[in-house]
N, C-alpha and C positions, 0 to 999 in steps of 0.2 A: 305602645305604637309610637314609630320613630318619626320624626319630624319629616314634613313634604321637603324635598330637594327642591331649592329656590334658586333661580338665575335672573341675574339681570343681564339685558341687551340694550344697549345703546344705539340709537339710531335706526330703532326697530319697525318705524312706520312705514318702509318700503324697500324693495330689494332686496340684497343679501341680507340685512337685519331681519326684515320681516320674515323671511323664511328660516333664518336659524331659529328665531321665536318660536314659528311655527312647530319645526320639529323636534326641539328641545319640549315642547310642550307634549308633543305624541311620546316623549322618551318618558313620561311623568314628572317634568319638573313645574312646579308653578313659576311661570315667569314674569318677570315685571318688564315691560316693554316702555324704553323711554323715547324720548323726541323732542325737538322744539314745537312741533304743532301734531295734531291726531291728524289719520289719514281721512280721506273725505268719508263719510257715512259711517265714523265711529263715534264714540262718546268722545267728548272734550277731555283733552289729555286733561290730569288732576295735579296735585301737589302732592298727595299722597301715595303710597307704591302699594296698589292693589293688584294683586296677580291678574294677568288679563286684561287690565286697563292700562292706557297709557299716561305716563308721568311727564310732566314738563320738565325737560331737561335740558337747557344750552350750556355745553360743555364748557364754554368760557365763563360762565356766571356762577360765582364760588356760592350765592345765597342758596342759587337750583342744587347745585352739588351739595350743601350742607343739609338741605331738607332730605333730599336722597338717601344720604347716610342715618341722618335720624329715623326715617321708615322703613330702614331694613335693618337698623341696629340688631334686630333678634337673631338675624343669621343669614346667611347665604351662601350658596356653594359653588357658584360659577358666575364669573361676570367677563361678559363681551365687551370688548370696546371696539365698537363697529363705526360709530359716527364717525363722519368725515365730510370733507370739501375737495372740491377740485376746480381752482378758479382760474381764470384765461390770463395770459400775458405774465410779466415778471418786473415787479418794481418793488420797493420797499414796503408798500403797504400791504401788496400780495405778499411776499414772504411773512410778514408778520401776520396778517390773518390766517394764513393757511397753518403755520407752525401753532398758531394759537388753538386751533381747532384738532389739527391730526397728531400734534406731540403733546403740548402743554395739558389738552382734553384729556387724553386719556391718563395722563400722567394725574392730575388731580384727580379722576374719579377714582381711579386705583388707590390713590393714597386713603383718600376721605373713605371708601368702604373697605379697606384691608380689613381694619379690625374686627370687621363682623363676618368675615370668611371663616367657614368652619375648617376643621381638620381635614385634609385631603382635596381641600378646594382648588378651583382651576381660574386662571385669569389669562385670557386669550386675548391679543391684540389681531384686530385685522389690518393688515398691513398690504403690500403690493407689490408684483415683481419691479413696479418701477423704483422701488427700494431697495435693491441688489446694491449691495456697495461697491460692486465694480463701476458705478455711475459715477463714482467720485475718483479725482486722481491726488497725485501727488501728496502734499501735508494734509488736505481735507482727508482723503482716504485713510492716510494713517493713523491719523488722530481719531476718527469715526470708528475704523477698526479694531483700535486697540481693545485687546481683551481684557484690560485692566481698567479701561475707561470708567471713572467715577461719575456719579450722577452731577456732582457741580461741574467736573469738566465736561460734561454732556452738554450742560444748560449753557455754560460758555462758549462752545462751539457751535450751536445753533443761535445764540445771538450774535456770534463772530458772521454767521452767513447772511444774518439779515443788515448788517452793517457793510458787508463785501457788496451786496447787491445795491443799497444805497449809493456807495461810493463806485459803482461800474468795476469793481475787481473781482466779483465772485469767478467768473470764467479762468482767468489768470491765476486763482489760487487753487484751483481744482474743483470748484463747485460746478455740477451740471447747471443748466439755463431752466430750472423746474422746481418752484418751489415744493410742489408737489411730491417730486422725488426725495429733495433733503429731507422733508417733515416724515415720509417713511423710513428714511435711512435712520433719522433721529428715534424712530419708534421702534425699529427693530434693535439698535443699541440699548435702549431704556430695558428691553425686555430681558437684556442680557444682564445689566445693571441691577435691575429687580430680581434675577434670580439669585444673584451674589448677594444681596442685601438680606435675602429671605433663607440663606443656607442655614442658619442655624434656629429658626423657628421651628419649633416643635409641632405646628399643624402641619407641616411638610407642604405649604401652597406651592403649584407648580405655575410657572409664568410661560407662556409659550405666544409666538407670533404665527401667523399665518397668511400665505398669498392665496387668494383664491382664484387667481387667475381673471382673465379678461370675460367680464359677465355680463349678460344683458341687462343692464340696468338703466336708470336715467344717466347715472354717470359714465358707464360704460357703453351706452350707445345699442342701438339694433345691429350692428353690424359684427358685435363680440359674439366668439363662437361658443360661450359656454353660459348655459342654462344658470339661475338662481339655486337649483336644487344641487348642481356641482359647486358652485361657488360656497355652499353653505356646508358642504360634506366633510370637510377637514377639522372646520371649527366646532362641528356637532362631535365627530368622532374624539377629539381631544376631550370636550367636554364630559362624554359619557364611558370614556376608556377606564376599565374598573379597577386595572392595577398597572405597575411599571408604566407610569406617566411620567414622561422625560420633563425637564425643565431648562429654560435657556435658549430652546430650540426654535427654528424657524421651518415650518412644513408647507408642502404643496401636496395634494393628492395622497394625504395620508404617508407621506415619504419626507425625511430632512431633505432640505436644500441648502446648499451655500449661502452664506451671509452676503 
């Protein structure tokens, strides 16, 4: 009897993450939901990764990431990095905290869980249209959009953004005045970096980013035109596609879109 397919979904206590987890379960996955806290009315979040229960995971905390990696070491098939924040204002503290969750968080979680991903597995980053690279100008755009960008260069670039914000120089250097936008640009760039890093891996793990669109969630607000079902659709499509899965791509509505 084949092992059950296992998926990990971060930020699964509400909104798009909760819907992604629900739909993956309906597709036959055993889903490990993670969140900093469990939703009201559910069992408390646990340290162990039991399918159907909430696992305590703050993506900025190394010990919690390591605990999740240990408890999923038997194998998983899909990792959905959905957890994220949208903070008001822009200063060095906002820039640092936003990048810590939205960029470094998915990178840490992916690195920790990658050894357990089975052949044909998928890593999916939930990005945003605000992460379109056209939002950057000049040197910032040229460096962020470079298809040869390495992981070390990408990390240097996001650290430069924080320093530029602290020095009041970010706009003049071509950065948008939104830490959220820069964090999602960096996440998109990370997808391409990871896809290149995994080119020789015999497991053929596929890594992609998804823009869910403007969705009616606590983050998106009640005026957003899309439902959580619409927001989750492309993530579930990439997670369940039986063959011909692309890698290093950026998708919305089950179609590739420009970076």
